[in-house]
Structure formats: C-alpha cells, structure tokens
LUMLUM-666574 format. One line per field, with one value per residue (C-alpha): x, z negated, y; residue number from 1; residue in one letter. Coordinates in steps of 0.25 Angstrom, whole numbers, padded with zeros to 4 digits. Example, Ala and Ser with C-alpha at 12.3 -4.5 7.8 and 13.67 -1.06 7.14 Angstrom:
<rs>
c1 <- c(0049, 0055)
c3 <- c(-0031, -0029)
c2 <- c(-0018, -0004)
num <- c(1, 2)
residuo <- c(A, S)
</rs>
This chain:
<rs>
c1 <- c(-0120, -0131, -0143, -0153, -0167, -0170, -0181, -0194, -0194, -0179, -0182, -0193, -0184, -0173, -0184, -0188, -0175, -0176, -0166, -0173, -0176, -0165, -0170, -0158, -0157, -0146, -0139, -0129, -0120, -0111, -0098, -0090, -0077, -0071, -0072, -0061, -0066, -0058, -0063, -0077, -0076, -0071, -0083, -0092, -0086, -0085, -0099, -0109, -0104, -0107, -0121, -0122, -0132, -0121, -0113, -0125, -0131, -0145, -0148, -0161, -0167, -0170, -0183, -0183, -0193, -0186, -0182, -0169, -0158, -0145, -0132, -0118, -0111, -0100, -0093, -0095, -0085, -0086, -0081, -0093, -0102, -0093, -0089, -0081, -0083, -0080, -0091, -0082, -0089, -0103, -0115, -0117, -0132, -0128, -0120, -0130, -0141, -0133, -0129, -0143, -0149, -0142, -0146, -0137, -0130, -0138, -0126, -0121, -0125, -0135, -0127, -0117, -0109, -0103, -0092, -0093, -0081, -0081, -0095, -0099, -0092, -0085, -0089, -0103, -0107, -0118, -0125, -0135, -0141, -0152, -0166, -0166, -0154, -0162, -0171, -0166, -0167, -0158, -0148, -0145, -0143, -0134, -0126, -0123, -0116, -0105, -0104, -0092, -0101, -0113, -0127, -0132, -0146, -0152, -0152, -0163, -0174, -0171, -0183, -0188, -0198, -0199, -0211, -0220, -0214, -0227, -0228, -0214, -0216, -0229, -0224, -0209, -0211, -0218, -0207, -0199, -0211, -0215, -0201, -0201, -0216, -0223, -0237, -0235, -0240, -0253, -0254, -0253, -0263, -0273, -0270, -0269, -0280, -0270, -0260, -0272, -0276, -0262, -0261, -0274, -0269, -0256, -0263, -0275, -0266, -0268, -0257, -0250, -0254, -0245, -0235, -0221, -0214, -0219, -0214, -0206, -0192, -0180, -0170, -0162, -0161, -0158, -0156, -0156, -0155, -0159, -0150, -0148, -0159, -0157, -0167, -0168, -0175, -0184, -0188, -0191, -0199, -0207, -0210, -0215, -0224, -0229, -0222, -0211, -0198, -0203, -0216, -0207, -0198, -0209, -0217, -0206, -0204, -0219, -0218, -0205, -0213, -0224, -0215, -0209, -0222, -0227, -0214, -0216, -0230, -0238, -0249, -0246, -0261, -0261, -0251, -0240, -0237, -0224, -0219, -0213, -0204, -0206, -0195, -0202, -0190, -0192, -0181, -0183, -0169, -0157, -0149, -0159, -0158, -0149, -0141, -0150, -0153, -0167, -0180, -0189, -0198, -0212, -0218, -0230, -0236, -0237, -0245, -0236, -0245, -0239, -0252, -0252, -0246, -0243, -0231, -0239, -0251, -0241, -0236, -0250, -0253, -0240, -0242, -0256, -0250, -0239, -0248, -0256, -0244, -0239, -0251, -0252, -0246, -0243, -0228, -0227, -0237, -0229, -0217, -0225, -0228, -0213, -0210, -0221, -0215, -0201, -0208, -0216, -0211, -0205, -0217, -0226, -0215, -0215, -0230, -0231, -0219, -0227, -0239, -0231, -0225, -0238, -0243, -0232, -0223, -0211, -0203, -0200, -0192, -0187, -0175, -0170, -0155, -0144, -0145, -0130, -0119, -0111, -0098, -0093, -0078, -0075, -0083, -0095, -0108, -0113, -0127, -0135, -0145, -0153, -0162, -0174, -0176, -0187, -0195, -0206, -0199, -0203, -0196, -0194, -0188, -0187, -0178, -0176, -0164, -0160, -0145, -0138, -0149, -0152, -0161, -0160, -0170, -0165, -0173, -0171, -0179, -0179, -0176, -0186, -0197, -0190, -0177, -0172, -0174, -0167, -0180, -0187, -0175, -0175, -0190, -0189, -0179, -0188, -0200, -0193, -0188, -0202, -0208, -0198, -0201, -0216, -0215, -0206, -0215, -0227, -0220, -0213, -0219)
c3 <- c(0003, -0006, -0011, -0021, -0021, -0033, -0042, -0039, -0052, -0050, -0036, -0041, -0050, -0038, -0029, -0039, -0038, -0032, -0030, -0041, -0049, -0053, -0059, -0068, -0083, -0090, -0102, -0111, -0121, -0130, -0135, -0147, -0142, -0128, -0121, -0113, -0098, -0093, -0104, -0101, -0086, -0089, -0098, -0087, -0076, -0085, -0091, -0083, -0070, -0073, -0069, -0054, -0053, -0057, -0045, -0035, -0027, -0021, -0006, 0001, 0014, 0025, 0022, 0008, 0013, 0006, -0009, -0013, -0016, -0025, -0018, -0023, -0021, -0011, -0016, -0031, -0039, -0054, -0053, -0044, -0056, -0069, -0070, -0080, -0083, -0094, -0101, -0099, -0108, -0103, -0111, -0110, -0108, -0095, -0089, -0092, -0086, -0074, -0071, -0073, -0063, -0051, -0045, -0045, -0032, -0024, -0016, -0028, -0040, -0048, -0061, -0066, -0079, -0083, -0094, -0100, -0108, -0117, -0122, -0136, -0145, -0134, -0121, -0115, -0105, -0095, -0088, -0077, -0071, -0061, -0066, -0054, -0061, -0074, -0084, -0096, -0106, -0096, -0092, -0106, -0110, -0098, -0100, -0114, -0109, -0107, -0122, -0130, -0138, -0134, -0137, -0149, -0152, -0163, -0177, -0181, -0187, -0182, -0179, -0165, -0160, -0145, -0138, -0131, -0137, -0135, -0121, -0118, -0124, -0115, -0102, -0101, -0094, -0083, -0079, -0071, -0062, -0061, -0057, -0044, -0042, -0043, -0040, -0054, -0060, -0052, -0056, -0071, -0069, -0063, -0074, -0087, -0091, -0099, -0087, -0078, -0088, -0089, -0074, -0073, -0085, -0077, -0064, -0070, -0080, -0077, -0073, -0085, -0087, -0082, -0092, -0093, -0093, -0079, -0066, -0053, -0056, -0048, -0053, -0062, -0075, -0090, -0101, -0116, -0128, -0143, -0155, -0160, -0170, -0181, -0178, -0192, -0194, -0183, -0189, -0202, -0196, -0189, -0201, -0208, -0197, -0194, -0181, -0173, -0169, -0154, -0159, -0167, -0155, -0145, -0155, -0157, -0142, -0140, -0150, -0142, -0129, -0136, -0140, -0126, -0119, -0128, -0127, -0111, -0112, -0112, -0124, -0125, -0128, -0120, -0120, -0109, -0104, -0104, -0095, -0105, -0100, -0107, -0108, -0103, -0107, -0119, -0126, -0135, -0137, -0128, -0136, -0134, -0119, -0109, -0100, -0088, -0078, -0071, -0075, -0084, -0090, -0088, -0090, -0098, -0100, -0114, -0118, -0127, -0136, -0135, -0138, -0153, -0162, -0173, -0173, -0180, -0170, -0159, -0165, -0166, -0152, -0147, -0154, -0149, -0135, -0137, -0143, -0131, -0122, -0130, -0127, -0112, -0100, -0093, -0094, -0086, -0076, -0074, -0072, -0061, -0054, -0054, -0048, -0037, -0035, -0032, -0022, -0015, -0004, -0010, -0007, -0016, -0027, -0027, -0027, -0040, -0046, -0044, -0051, -0063, -0064, -0064, -0075, -0085, -0089, -0094, -0096, -0111, -0115, -0127, -0127, -0140, -0138, -0145, -0160, -0162, -0158, -0146, -0140, -0125, -0122, -0136, -0140, -0149, -0142, -0150, -0143, -0131, -0123, -0111, -0101, -0094, -0079, -0074, -0064, -0056, -0058, -0072, -0077, -0092, -0097, -0112, -0117, -0132, -0135, -0148, -0151, -0163, -0173, -0166, -0155, -0145, -0135, -0121, -0112, -0097, -0089, -0076, -0078, -0068, -0078, -0092, -0092, -0105, -0111, -0124, -0128, -0128, -0136, -0146, -0148, -0150, -0161, -0167, -0166, -0173, -0184, -0186, -0187, -0197, -0206, -0204, -0209, -0221, -0225, -0225, -0234, -0244, -0258)
c2 <- c(-0381, -0388, -0380, -0382, -0374, -0366, -0370, -0363, -0355, -0351, -0347, -0338, -0331, -0330, -0324, -0314, -0306, -0293, -0281, -0273, -0285, -0294, -0307, -0310, -0314, -0305, -0310, -0302, -0308, -0299, -0305, -0302, -0297, -0297, -0310, -0317, -0316, -0327, -0336, -0332, -0334, -0348, -0351, -0346, -0355, -0367, -0366, -0357, -0361, -0376, -0372, -0373, -0361, -0352, -0356, -0356, -0345, -0344, -0345, -0342, -0346, -0335, -0329, -0336, -0347, -0358, -0359, -0352, -0362, -0363, -0366, -0365, -0352, -0354, -0341, -0343, -0337, -0334, -0320, -0316, -0318, -0316, -0301, -0294, -0279, -0269, -0261, -0249, -0239, -0243, -0248, -0263, -0260, -0252, -0262, -0273, -0265, -0262, -0276, -0281, -0271, -0278, -0291, -0303, -0305, -0315, -0321, -0329, -0336, -0327, -0324, -0314, -0313, -0300, -0300, -0286, -0282, -0270, -0272, -0269, -0279, -0286, -0293, -0294, -0305, -0301, -0312, -0310, -0323, -0324, -0329, -0340, -0347, -0349, -0342, -0334, -0346, -0355, -0344, -0339, -0354, -0357, -0344, -0348, -0360, -0351, -0349, -0356, -0365, -0374, -0369, -0378, -0380, -0371, -0378, -0387, -0380, -0366, -0358, -0358, -0348, -0350, -0343, -0352, -0365, -0373, -0369, -0373, -0387, -0389, -0384, -0387, -0400, -0393, -0384, -0393, -0396, -0382, -0378, -0386, -0388, -0375, -0381, -0388, -0376, -0377, -0392, -0388, -0377, -0387, -0398, -0389, -0380, -0371, -0370, -0366, -0356, -0350, -0349, -0342, -0332, -0329, -0326, -0318, -0310, -0296, -0286, -0280, -0265, -0254, -0249, -0243, -0257, -0259, -0252, -0253, -0259, -0254, -0264, -0255, -0262, -0258, -0267, -0266, -0275, -0274, -0275, -0289, -0293, -0303, -0315, -0318, -0304, -0307, -0320, -0314, -0303, -0314, -0322, -0309, -0306, -0320, -0320, -0328, -0322, -0321, -0314, -0303, -0301, -0300, -0291, -0281, -0281, -0278, -0267, -0261, -0262, -0254, -0243, -0242, -0242, -0231, -0223, -0224, -0218, -0231, -0232, -0247, -0250, -0263, -0275, -0276, -0290, -0297, -0309, -0319, -0330, -0344, -0354, -0367, -0376, -0386, -0379, -0366, -0361, -0359, -0369, -0380, -0380, -0386, -0376, -0378, -0367, -0364, -0356, -0363, -0353, -0348, -0334, -0329, -0316, -0310, -0297, -0289, -0281, -0268, -0262, -0267, -0256, -0265, -0276, -0286, -0285, -0286, -0299, -0305, -0301, -0307, -0320, -0321, -0320, -0329, -0340, -0339, -0341, -0352, -0360, -0356, -0362, -0349, -0350, -0364, -0358, -0346, -0355, -0362, -0349, -0345, -0359, -0356, -0342, -0349, -0358, -0347, -0337, -0325, -0316, -0325, -0324, -0309, -0308, -0317, -0310, -0297, -0302, -0307, -0293, -0286, -0295, -0291, -0279, -0285, -0298, -0303, -0315, -0321, -0331, -0338, -0338, -0345, -0346, -0347, -0337, -0340, -0336, -0334, -0335, -0335, -0322, -0323, -0319, -0308, -0306, -0311, -0303, -0306, -0299, -0306, -0304, -0295, -0304, -0298, -0284, -0282, -0270, -0275, -0287, -0290, -0302, -0307, -0316, -0322, -0325, -0330, -0325, -0312, -0307, -0296, -0290, -0286, -0277, -0275, -0265, -0259, -0244, -0239, -0244, -0244, -0236, -0239, -0253, -0250, -0242, -0256, -0263, -0251, -0252, -0267, -0265, -0254, -0263, -0275, -0266, -0260, -0274, -0277, -0265, -0267, -0281, -0277, -0267, -0276, -0287, -0277, -0277)
num <- c(1, 2, 3, 4, 5, 6, 7, 8, 9, 10, 11, 12, 13, 14, 15, 16, 17, 18, 19, 20, 21, 22, 23, 24, 25, 26, 27, 28, 29, 30, 31, 32, 33, 34, 35, 36, 37, 38, 39, 40, 41, 42, 43, 44, 45, 46, 47, 48, 49, 50, 51, 52, 53, 54, 55, 56, 57, 58, 59, 60, 61, 62, 63, 64, 65, 66, 67, 68, 69, 70, 71, 72, 73, 74, 75, 76, 77, 78, 79, 80, 81, 82, 83, 84, 85, 86, 87, 88, 89, 90, 91, 92, 93, 94, 95, 96, 97, 98, 99, 100, 101, 102, 103, 104, 105, 106, 107, 108, 109, 110, 111, 112, 113, 114, 115, 116, 117, 118, 119, 120, 121, 122, 123, 124, 125, 126, 127, 128, 129, 130, 131, 132, 133, 134, 135, 136, 137, 138, 139, 140, 141, 142, 143, 144, 145, 146, 147, 148, 149, 150, 151, 152, 153, 154, 155, 156, 157, 158, 159, 160, 161, 162, 163, 164, 165, 166, 167, 168, 169, 170, 171, 172, 173, 174, 175, 176, 177, 178, 179, 180, 181, 182, 183, 184, 185, 186, 187, 188, 189, 190, 191, 192, 193, 194, 195, 196, 197, 198, 199, 200, 201, 202, 203, 204, 205, 206, 207, 208, 209, 210, 211, 212, 213, 214, 215, 216, 217, 218, 219, 220, 221, 222, 223, 224, 225, 226, 227, 228, 229, 230, 231, 232, 233, 234, 235, 236, 237, 238, 239, 240, 241, 242, 243, 244, 245, 246, 247, 248, 249, 250, 251, 252, 253, 254, 255, 256, 257, 258, 259, 260, 261, 262, 263, 264, 265, 266, 267, 268, 269, 270, 271, 272, 273, 274, 275, 276, 277, 278, 279, 280, 281, 282, 283, 284, 285, 286, 287, 288, 289, 290, 291, 292, 293, 294, 295, 296, 297, 298, 299, 300, 301, 302, 303, 304, 305, 306, 307, 308, 309, 310, 311, 312, 313, 314, 315, 316, 317, 318, 319, 320, 321, 322, 323, 324, 325, 326, 327, 328, 329, 330, 331, 332, 333, 334, 335, 336, 337, 338, 339, 340, 341, 342, 343, 344, 345, 346, 347, 348, 349, 350, 351, 352, 353, 354, 355, 356, 357, 358, 359, 360, 361, 362, 363, 364, 365, 366, 367, 368, 369, 370, 371, 372, 373, 374, 375, 376, 377, 378, 379, 380, 381, 382, 383, 384, 385, 386, 387, 388, 389, 390, 391, 392, 393, 394, 395, 396, 397, 398, 399, 400, 401, 402, 403, 404, 405, 406, 407, 408, 409, 410, 411, 412, 413, 414, 415, 416, 417, 418, 419, 420, 421, 422, 423, 424, 425, 426, 427, 428, 429, 430, 431, 432, 433, 434, 435, 436, 437, 438, 439, 440, 441, 442, 443, 444, 445)
residuo <- c(M, S, R, E, P, L, S, H, V, D, A, A, W, F, R, L, E, E, P, D, N, P, V, D, I, T, V, L, L, E, L, E, G, E, A, D, F, G, R, L, S, R, A, V, E, E, R, L, L, T, F, R, R, F, R, Q, R, I, V, E, S, P, G, R, V, A, A, P, E, W, E, D, D, P, D, F, A, L, D, R, H, L, H, R, M, H, L, G, G, R, R, L, E, D, V, V, S, E, R, T, S, H, P, L, P, M, D, R, P, L, W, Q, L, D, V, I, D, G, A, P, G, G, T, A, L, L, A, R, L, H, H, C, I, G, D, G, F, A, L, I, R, V, L, L, T, V, A, D, E, E, L, A, P, P, P, T, G, E, E, H, E, P, A, H, A, S, L, R, E, R, V, A, H, E, V, G, E, L, A, H, H, P, S, H, A, A, E, L, A, H, D, A, R, S, T, A, S, A, L, G, H, L, L, L, L, P, F, D, R, P, N, P, L, R, G, R, V, I, G, R, R, R, V, A, W, S, S, A, I, P, L, D, G, V, K, A, L, G, R, A, M, G, A, T, V, N, D, V, L, L, G, A, M, T, G, A, L, R, R, Y, L, Q, S, A, G, D, P, A, T, E, P, V, R, A, V, V, P, V, N, L, R, S, V, R, R, I, E, E, M, E, P, V, L, G, N, R, F, G, L, V, F, L, D, L, P, V, H, A, D, D, A, R, R, R, L, V, L, L, K, E, G, M, D, R, L, K, E, S, A, E, A, V, V, A, F, G, I, L, A, G, M, G, A, A, P, G, V, V, E, H, V, V, A, E, V, F, R, R, K, A, S, L, V, A, T, N, V, P, G, P, T, R, A, L, S, F, A, G, R, P, V, R, D, V, M, F, W, V, P, H, P, A, K, F, A, V, G, I, S, I, L, S, Y, A, G, R, V, R, V, G, V, R, T, D, T, A, V, V, A, D, P, S, S, I, T, R, A, F, E, E, E, L, A, A, M, S, E, Q, T, S, A, Q, V, A, P)
</rs>
C-alpha cells in the first residue's frame, strides 16, 4: 500500500494531539427545516470524498522515529464517519460540547460529520476535522464544497478588512519552502533583519501572567456561541469610532474578557496575551481560494489590553499592537518553528509547545466566511459557527466567523478552567451594545 509523508507542519499538528487535548476544528451549520439524510449523504460522498485525505488514515513507525504518513484506509466506509442522531430534548450546546470533548478515532481518517435532527429550526450539521488535515481557513472552505452552489467570489469593490494583509502579501511565497524545509526560517532570519528581529522577539517574549484563563486542562470541553450580529451595524460602529470591523470585534472581545476576569477575582490591571493565527495564503476570503487542504498559517502573539477601562482606549491599544504585527515577520517565523517541530522528535515538539503555551493565555481567530447564503441538501444554511483548536493545552479558544452579512463569536473552554463559556459570549454581546450606546451618545446633538 503506497504511503505519503505528512508535511512537517501537518505532522506537528498531528503530534500535538493528546487524550486530554483533542486538536480538532469544529464547525456547526444550522439548516432551515429538516434535511434529507440520503441526499446529504450523496453530497458528502460525491463532493467531500473527492479529497483523498478524507479517505486516508495516518500511520506511524514504531517509536515515532520516522515522519507519520498518509495511507488509504482499507476499511473506509462512509457510515464510520457520517452519523445521524436526534437531539431528543437535549440542548444543542450540550450535544456539541459532549462530542467535541472526545478525540477522533485514530484508526481511521480523522473526521466526523454528525447530522442532528430536531435542532432548533431544523437540522444541524456538526463537523469535526483534525488540524493535521488543514487549518480552519482550508477546512471550512473544503467543507463548503458540499453546499448545493459553488462559492462565488465577493462582488468587486466589496469592503475587505483582513488582519495582517501586508504581512500576508510579503510572506506568502515563502510558505511553500518552509513547509518542507524548516531550516529556511533560519535562512530568512540570517538574511532579513526584520525576520531576525521577529525570531528574537518570539524567543525572548516573557511568559504571560497568571490569570483565570490559564490552568491545567482535563479534556472536558464546553462550547457557546453568541447571537447573530448584523455586520452592517459593526461596520457603522467602526466608522464612528475610526476603527475597522476587526478592531471593533476584537475590542468588544477584549472588553468581554475584562469583565470575565474581574468576575473571577482578577483585577485586570495588566494585559493578557492571545495567540492569533494568521492566514499566509495570498487570498483574503474563503470565496477567493481554491479548495485545497493543508496548513498555511503562522502565529503571532497579541497583547489584549484588558487593563484599559474605556472602549476607545482599548481600540487604540489594539490598533497599535496590530499595526506592529502587520509589519512584522513573526507569523512566517512561527510557521517555520511549527515546521521544525514536525520534523523533530516528539519530545522536542512538546517542549516547544509548552513554551508557546506559557507565553499566552488563549487562542483567538477571525475568519471572514462566505458573503452569500448557501444551502445544503436543498435546505438553506441559516448560520455557521466554528471553534478553533486549543494547541499546547490552552484552555480557552475564541473564534469569530462572518457569514452572509452577520457575524458570530464561538467560545470553547476546558471546564476545569472556565466552566461556563456562555458567560464570555454574553459579556461580548453586552460589550458591543455598550460600545454602540456610548458612540450614539457622543454623536447625538
């Protein structure tokens, strides 16, 4: 049976999997009305399974001395991955939390799709996909190939506000080299002053301070998501505050974390640090990319100014931090570090992961999703949510996803550290409403 080694970066994400720390990306799609299971199964088989990775499992050599490899699963059957269940009076949040607390079975291709009947409004689709298959940008794009319609690029002239756009344009061409040649990061650091500076900053960055978002994880996870927020309102708020949509959303989340920290007994007099994934492809939106799997992102560390007690001050501090990162090479250097981890023995990989974990308190990501509404198996997709993985045993992951003119925030936590993530999503909604009221009061005659 022919085999193919994982790329170094994909191997790094595969080996970060632990029993108490599943490294999966979770996507929830809410459909209007009850979907036809047979039609949905055919769509999965005819579209999703055209990607070989969804029919392949991973095998490792004894002692993990060689790189893990992809091989076709000789026992592949769709019904081992596509399951149907009924909510049966349970809350959708409870079912999603329970499913995402268990690692994917390692003896088969690393994905599952649950079709949940009886969900509010109709059928819900819960997809869990291992990070070694691809990053969030890639996996959501590929998952959406199951939709009834093709993803079309956004209209010409539509507003784009991707974070780190200048960085992405500068370093996208380096990613292919780094994926297969980790030493290229060292070459970049030797040849480019900015990259060397970024590497030094990453290595010398002090550990994040102790706070209620940090702690020992047990693998018991809980999810929550916000209500759907009209994107036009966020854009209007951004214009009034002299900020981008990303600034407003991240500012509201920073305010929400400030509220949570204070409720948990932390004075929030100092920032907390987040790991922020940065897409290193040359595209900015999911509609603009080809459905190709794999990991093509770097990581940056962003100080969240939870110590600032004013929303505008938080926005100013966030913008300063984001502007610095836009001109930095930290994301591409971190990509090289991940590639090096995937090529190194497992013990080295986990040492590096532990260092990363101590430098931040949470993971936060923002993915610009489809601008147009889609349908699956003839049923309109009302909403889409997703939850970022928790690499290096972070206890808190925050995911922002826009879809068809609205935006939602998903929070996933380890219950040993943050028992109720809905307290954070509620605080986010309250913070956004407070920002809107404050802005309206300031512009009123």
